[in-house]
N, C-alpha and C positions, 0 to 999 in steps of 0.2 A: 505493499501499501506507500503509495505518494504522501511525501509530507503534506500536500497540499489538500491531498488525500482526508489523513489522517485531522486537519486539524480543521475541514468540514463537520467531520465527524465529531469530534469532541463538538466543537457548538452547538451541532441538534442534539450533545446526552444536555450540555448544560440549559440550554431551550427548551429542553422536554421537563426536568428538575425545575426547571422555575415554570410554569405554565402551566404544570398537570404536578406539583406535588406530593412527593409521596407521604404519610404518617405526619400530618396535618390532622393540627386540636390540638389537647390537653386531658392529661389526663388527670384523675383526682386522686388522693389519695399517693403523690410524690413527691420525690424530688425537684425539683423545678427553680430554675433560674430564669433572668430576666438578664440585658442587659443590652445600654444599647452606641451603636457607632457614634457620638458627635461631631462627628467630621463630613455624615453625608447625611448621617439622619434615621440608619439600618436600627432596628429595635426587631431584637428576636429573645421567646421565651420559650426554651426548653425542660421538658418537663418527663421526669425516666422514671421508670419502676426497677427495680434492683433488687433480685433475691437469690440464696446462696450465694450472692457473687456472680451473680450473671444479669445482665440488663437485659430483663424481660422484654419491656416494651416501653416505647421511646415514642414520642411525639413532640413534633415546634408550633408556632407559631409562630407570625408576625409580618413587618411592614416593609420593608428596604428595595433596595435595588431587585437586579434578575440575579450578579454576581452571592450577590449572601440568602437570595430562595433558595436557590439551584443549591450550595454549599451544605443549608443545613436538612435540607430535604438528603440528597447523595446520606449524612450524617448519620442521618435515622438508621436508612436503608443500611451501609452500613455494619455500625452499630451491635443493632436492636441481635438478641440474643448469643451478645456473645458476651467471653468471661471479663468482668471489669482491669485483668491484665493483659485481655487481649486489646481491648479495647483500649485501655492507653496508650496501647504500640500501635494502634492503627493509625494513633491522637498526635501523637509522636512523629509520625512518618509524616501524618499529613502537613502538620504548623512547618514540618521538616524540609519537605518541596513547594513551601510555598516561600518559603522562605528562599528556594533556591537551593540547600544544601542538602548532602549526602543524603537518602530515604527511602524505603524498600521497598519498589517500584509493586513489587508482589505480595505486597501488605493492601493494594487500595486499589479499586473498584471500581463504579461511574467517577469519585472525585481525582481519578488518573487526570479526568479533564478540564482540572484546575488548575493543573500544571504553570500554564506560560504565565497566571495571573501573574508570581514572581518576577515576571516582569517587564509590573504596570503598579506599582508601587501606590498610590492613591486606592489602588483595590484592592490589598492588602485585607490591607481590619474587614471588610467588605465580608474575603473570601474566608476565612480563620475565628468569623464570632460566631456564630454558633457552638465550631468546635471548640471554644477557650473557656465558654458558661458550660462544654458539659467534664470539658478538663477540671473545671473550679467542682462544678459537682459528689463527681469521682473523688473528689482529692478532700470534701467537703465531709463524705459519704466515709473515707476511708478512720473520718476521727471519732 
């Protein structure tokens, strides 16, 4: 597959997640955290149920640009059903990818489509917002 075709495929994946977000909604009786990206106004809330150290359900609500909504949708699909440890590894790889540093490409699914965001510094916060929220929920859950 040519680089141009790959870019087009990634663009389609991002637009699909943005227009048809997966796991959109709110969970009751769950860990919940909302954050705002003040630079552009993106606002995302992630709610998550963790049972026996496994993310049994995860949803998000929010408003913002297509990058932040697509990224949140991808996050929920990729983390649902994972152990907390595997979820933290995936979050770490995603954040490294967005920052343009070394990461395990095989650990990411649709979210790999956001790899070129590292070349757009103004959009990095959009792409990482839901992932940082989830990282914080998992960190707080350890306590």
